[in-house]
C-alpha positions as a Markdown table, in Angstrom:
| # | Residue | x | y | z |
|---|---|---|---|---|
| 1 | Met | -4.6 | 14.2 | 26.3 |
| 2 | Leu | -6.9 | 11.2 | 26.5 |
| 3 | Asp | -5.8 | 10.8 | 30.2 |
| 4 | Ser | -7.8 | 13.9 | 30.9 |
| 5 | Ile | -11.0 | 11.9 | 30.2 |
| 6 | Pro | -11.2 | 9.6 | 33.2 |
| 7 | Ser | -13.9 | 7.2 | 31.9 |
| 8 | Phe | -12.1 | 6.7 | 28.6 |
| 9 | Ala | -8.7 | 6.2 | 30.3 |
| 10 | Arg | -10.3 | 3.7 | 32.7 |
| 11 | Leu | -11.7 | 1.7 | 29.8 |
| 12 | Val | -8.4 | 1.7 | 28.0 |
| 13 | Ala | -6.6 | 0.5 | 31.2 |
| 14 | Glu | -9.1 | -2.3 | 31.7 |
| 15 | Leu | -9.0 | -3.4 | 28.0 |
| 16 | Ala | -5.2 | -3.4 | 28.1 |
| 17 | Lys | -5.4 | -6.2 | 30.8 |
| 18 | Phe | -6.6 | -8.7 | 28.2 |
| 19 | Pro | -4.0 | -11.1 | 26.9 |
| 20 | Gly | -2.3 | -9.9 | 23.7 |
| 21 | Val | -3.9 | -6.4 | 24.0 |
| 22 | Gly | -1.5 | -3.5 | 24.3 |
| 23 | Asn | -2.3 | 0.2 | 24.8 |
| 24 | Lys | -2.7 | 0.9 | 21.1 |
| 25 | Thr | -5.2 | -1.9 | 20.6 |
| 26 | Ala | -7.0 | -1.0 | 23.9 |
| 27 | Thr | -7.4 | 2.6 | 22.7 |
| 28 | Arg | -8.7 | 1.4 | 19.3 |
| 29 | Leu | -11.2 | -0.9 | 21.0 |
| 30 | Ala | -12.3 | 1.9 | 23.4 |
| 31 | Phe | -13.0 | 4.2 | 20.4 |
| 32 | Phe | -14.9 | 1.4 | 18.7 |
| 33 | Leu | -17.1 | 1.0 | 21.8 |
| 34 | Leu | -17.6 | 4.7 | 22.1 |
| 35 | Arg | -19.0 | 4.8 | 18.6 |
| 36 | Gln | -21.5 | 2.0 | 19.2 |
| 37 | Pro | -25.1 | 2.6 | 20.1 |
| 38 | Lys | -25.8 | 2.6 | 23.9 |
| 39 | Gly | -27.7 | -0.7 | 23.6 |
| 40 | Gln | -24.8 | -2.5 | 22.2 |
| 41 | Ala | -22.4 | -1.3 | 24.9 |
| 42 | Glu | -25.0 | -2.4 | 27.5 |
| 43 | Ala | -25.3 | -5.8 | 25.9 |
| 44 | Leu | -21.5 | -6.3 | 26.1 |
| 45 | Ala | -21.5 | -5.2 | 29.7 |
| 46 | Gly | -24.4 | -7.5 | 30.5 |
| 47 | Ala | -22.7 | -10.5 | 28.8 |
| 48 | Ile | -19.6 | -9.9 | 30.9 |
| 49 | Leu | -21.6 | -9.7 | 34.1 |
| 50 | Asp | -23.6 | -12.8 | 33.1 |
| 51 | Leu | -20.4 | -14.7 | 32.5 |
| 52 | Gln | -19.1 | -13.8 | 35.9 |
| 53 | Arg | -22.4 | -14.5 | 37.7 |
| 54 | Asn | -23.4 | -17.7 | 36.0 |
| 55 | Thr | -20.2 | -19.5 | 34.8 |
| 56 | Arg | -18.2 | -21.8 | 37.1 |
| 57 | Phe | -16.0 | -24.8 | 36.8 |
| 58 | Cys | -17.5 | -28.3 | 36.6 |
| 59 | Ser | -16.9 | -30.1 | 39.9 |
| 60 | Val | -16.0 | -33.3 | 37.9 |
| 61 | Cys | -13.9 | -32.3 | 34.9 |
| 62 | Phe | -13.2 | -28.5 | 35.7 |
| 63 | His | -14.5 | -27.3 | 32.3 |
| 64 | Ile | -16.5 | -24.1 | 32.2 |
| 65 | Thr | -20.2 | -24.6 | 32.7 |
| 66 | Glu | -23.4 | -23.0 | 33.9 |
| 67 | Gln | -24.7 | -26.4 | 35.3 |
| 68 | Asp | -22.8 | -28.7 | 37.6 |
| 69 | Pro | -21.8 | -31.3 | 36.5 |
| 70 | Cys | -21.4 | -30.0 | 33.0 |
| 71 | Ala | -23.2 | -31.2 | 29.9 |
| 72 | Leu | -20.2 | -33.3 | 28.8 |
| 73 | Cys | -19.9 | -35.1 | 32.1 |
| 74 | Cys | -23.7 | -35.8 | 32.1 |
| 75 | Asp | -23.9 | -37.0 | 28.5 |
| 76 | Pro | -24.7 | -40.8 | 28.5 |
| 77 | Gly | -23.6 | -41.1 | 24.9 |
| 78 | Arg | -20.0 | -40.4 | 25.7 |
| 79 | Asp | -17.5 | -43.3 | 26.3 |
| 80 | Ala | -17.0 | -43.4 | 30.0 |
| 81 | Thr | -13.9 | -45.6 | 29.7 |
| 82 | Leu | -11.9 | -43.0 | 27.8 |
| 83 | Leu | -10.6 | -39.8 | 29.4 |
| 84 | Cys | -8.8 | -36.9 | 27.7 |
| 85 | Val | -6.6 | -34.6 | 29.8 |
| 86 | Val | -6.1 | -31.1 | 28.5 |
| 87 | Glu | -4.3 | -28.0 | 29.9 |
| 88 | Glu | -7.1 | -25.5 | 29.4 |
| 89 | Pro | -10.8 | -25.3 | 28.5 |
| 90 | Gln | -9.8 | -23.8 | 25.1 |
| 91 | Ala | -8.0 | -27.1 | 24.2 |
| 92 | Leu | -11.1 | -29.1 | 25.1 |
| 93 | Leu | -13.2 | -26.9 | 22.8 |
| 94 | Ala | -10.7 | -27.5 | 20.0 |
| 95 | Ile | -10.9 | -31.2 | 20.4 |
| 96 | Glu | -14.7 | -31.1 | 20.5 |
| 97 | Arg | -14.8 | -29.1 | 17.3 |
| 98 | Ser | -12.8 | -31.8 | 15.6 |
| 99 | Arg | -15.5 | -34.4 | 16.5 |
| 100 | Ser | -12.7 | -37.0 | 16.8 |
| 101 | Phe | -13.1 | -37.8 | 20.5 |
| 102 | Lys | -16.1 | -39.3 | 22.2 |
| 103 | Gly | -14.9 | -39.8 | 25.7 |
| 104 | Leu | -14.8 | -37.6 | 28.8 |
| 105 | Tyr | -12.4 | -34.8 | 29.8 |
| 106 | His | -10.4 | -33.5 | 32.6 |
| 107 | Val | -9.0 | -29.9 | 32.5 |
| 108 | Leu | -5.8 | -29.3 | 34.4 |
| 109 | His | -5.9 | -25.4 | 34.2 |
| 110 | Gly | -2.3 | -25.1 | 33.3 |
| 111 | Ala | 0.9 | -27.1 | 32.9 |
| 112 | Leu | 3.9 | -27.8 | 35.1 |
| 113 | Ser | 6.4 | -25.0 | 35.0 |
| 114 | Pro | 9.0 | -25.0 | 37.8 |
| 115 | Leu | 10.6 | -21.8 | 36.5 |
| 116 | Asp | 7.2 | -20.0 | 36.9 |
| 117 | Gly | 6.6 | -21.6 | 40.2 |
| 118 | Ile | 3.8 | -23.9 | 38.9 |
| 119 | Gly | 3.9 | -27.3 | 40.5 |
| 120 | Pro | 1.5 | -30.3 | 40.7 |
| 121 | Glu | -0.4 | -28.7 | 43.6 |
| 122 | Asp | -1.3 | -25.7 | 41.4 |
| 123 | Leu | -3.1 | -27.8 | 38.8 |
| 124 | Lys | -6.1 | -30.1 | 39.0 |
| 125 | Ile | -3.9 | -33.2 | 39.2 |
| 126 | Ala | -5.1 | -34.5 | 42.6 |
| 127 | Pro | -8.8 | -34.5 | 41.5 |
| 128 | Leu | -7.7 | -36.3 | 38.3 |
| 129 | Ile | -6.0 | -39.1 | 40.3 |
| 130 | Ser | -9.1 | -39.4 | 42.5 |
| 131 | Arg | -11.3 | -39.8 | 39.4 |
| 132 | Leu | -9.0 | -42.5 | 38.1 |
| 133 | Glu | -8.8 | -44.4 | 41.4 |
| 134 | Gln | -12.6 | -44.7 | 41.4 |
| 135 | Gly | -12.2 | -47.0 | 38.4 |
| 136 | Gly | -13.9 | -47.4 | 35.1 |
| 137 | Phe | -11.3 | -45.8 | 32.8 |
| 138 | Gln | -9.4 | -48.0 | 30.4 |
| 139 | Glu | -7.4 | -45.3 | 28.6 |
| 140 | Ile | -6.2 | -41.8 | 29.4 |
| 141 | Leu | -5.3 | -39.6 | 26.4 |
| 142 | Ile | -2.9 | -36.9 | 27.5 |
| 143 | Ala | -3.5 | -33.9 | 25.2 |
| 144 | Thr | -1.3 | -31.3 | 26.7 |
| 145 | Asn | 0.4 | -28.8 | 24.4 |
| 146 | Phe | 3.6 | -29.7 | 22.6 |
| 147 | Thr | 5.8 | -27.3 | 24.6 |
| 148 | Val | 8.5 | -28.0 | 27.2 |
| 149 | Glu | 5.9 | -27.5 | 29.9 |
| 150 | Gly | 3.2 | -29.6 | 28.1 |
| 151 | Asp | 5.7 | -32.5 | 27.6 |
| 152 | Ala | 6.9 | -32.3 | 31.2 |
| 153 | Thr | 3.3 | -32.4 | 32.4 |
| 154 | Ala | 2.5 | -35.4 | 30.1 |
| 155 | Leu | 5.5 | -37.3 | 31.4 |
| 156 | Tyr | 4.6 | -36.5 | 35.0 |
| 157 | Leu | 1.0 | -37.6 | 34.6 |
| 158 | Ala | 2.1 | -40.8 | 32.8 |
| 159 | Lys | 4.3 | -41.8 | 35.8 |
| 160 | Leu | 1.4 | -41.2 | 38.1 |
| 161 | Ile | -1.2 | -43.0 | 36.0 |
| 162 | Gln | 0.7 | -46.1 | 34.8 |
| 163 | Pro | 0.8 | -47.8 | 38.2 |
| 164 | Leu | -3.0 | -47.7 | 38.3 |
| 165 | Gly | -3.0 | -50.2 | 35.4 |
| 166 | Ile | -4.6 | -47.8 | 32.9 |
| 167 | Arg | -3.4 | -47.4 | 29.4 |
| 168 | Val | -1.8 | -43.9 | 28.9 |
| 169 | Thr | -1.6 | -42.4 | 25.4 |
| 170 | Arg | -0.4 | -39.1 | 24.0 |
| 171 | Leu | -1.7 | -37.1 | 21.1 |
| 172 | Ala | 0.3 | -37.8 | 17.9 |
| 173 | Tyr | 2.3 | -34.8 | 16.7 |
| 174 | Gly | 4.2 | -34.0 | 13.6 |
| 175 | Ile | 3.7 | -32.3 | 10.3 |
| 176 | Pro | 0.4 | -30.5 | 9.8 |
| 177 | Met | -1.8 | -31.4 | 6.9 |
| 178 | Gly | -1.0 | -29.4 | 3.8 |
| 179 | Ser | 2.5 | -28.6 | 4.9 |
| 180 | Glu | 5.5 | -28.9 | 2.7 |
| 181 | Leu | 8.5 | -30.6 | 4.3 |
| 182 | Glu | 11.0 | -28.0 | 3.3 |
| 183 | Tyr | 9.1 | -25.4 | 5.4 |
| 184 | Val | 8.7 | -27.4 | 8.6 |
| 185 | Asp | 11.2 | -26.9 | 11.4 |
| 186 | Glu | 13.7 | -29.6 | 12.3 |
| 187 | Ala | 12.2 | -30.5 | 15.6 |
| 188 | Thr | 8.8 | -31.1 | 14.1 |
| 189 | Val | 10.3 | -33.3 | 11.3 |
| 190 | Asn | 12.3 | -35.2 | 13.9 |
| 191 | Arg | 9.2 | -35.9 | 16.0 |
| 192 | Ala | 7.2 | -36.9 | 12.9 |
| 193 | Val | 9.9 | -39.4 | 11.9 |
| 194 | Glu | 10.2 | -40.8 | 15.4 |
| 195 | Gly | 6.5 | -41.1 | 15.7 |
| 196 | Arg | 5.9 | -42.9 | 12.4 |
| 197 | Arg | 3.4 | -45.6 | 12.3 |
| 198 | Asp | 2.4 | -48.5 | 9.9 |
| 199 | Ile | 0.0 | -47.8 | 7.0 |
């Protein structure tokens, strides 16, 4: 029935392309947008167009930006000897929110996944190595996800970086704050025990 309304069906089809959004959710969102004042719908459409027109990737770190290089790369208050490598811009934002890292960043835009046909040439690894070869970095913190692909990417990067004489570290992983051991899966407990440190 809704297919007979082309503009509604088109919006549902476009919304369903978003990650994690199926047909039901897309239909619910389309009805929500339909009920909004015209100005609100135009503001949303304008924000999407502005994002497409004005946002690009930083030529240095490959984070999203409207200026090139980005504000993080241009910040003189950041530690230029420390570089954090992340898979996606979302991970960079999560680390920034924690206020625990004061160095620079490099965004790979993915992780190695041979089964999905994603190799080193598909990621921003070559520009990373070029940055490191220019000198100045004393430590590289690899902050890839704790997945099979993230771990494989971390190991691959460590093998490339270590011959450059730069210290390579990995984010610690283990049991989240506030967790009870009895509810934590075995692999996480195992990693937490293996990664134990002095107190």
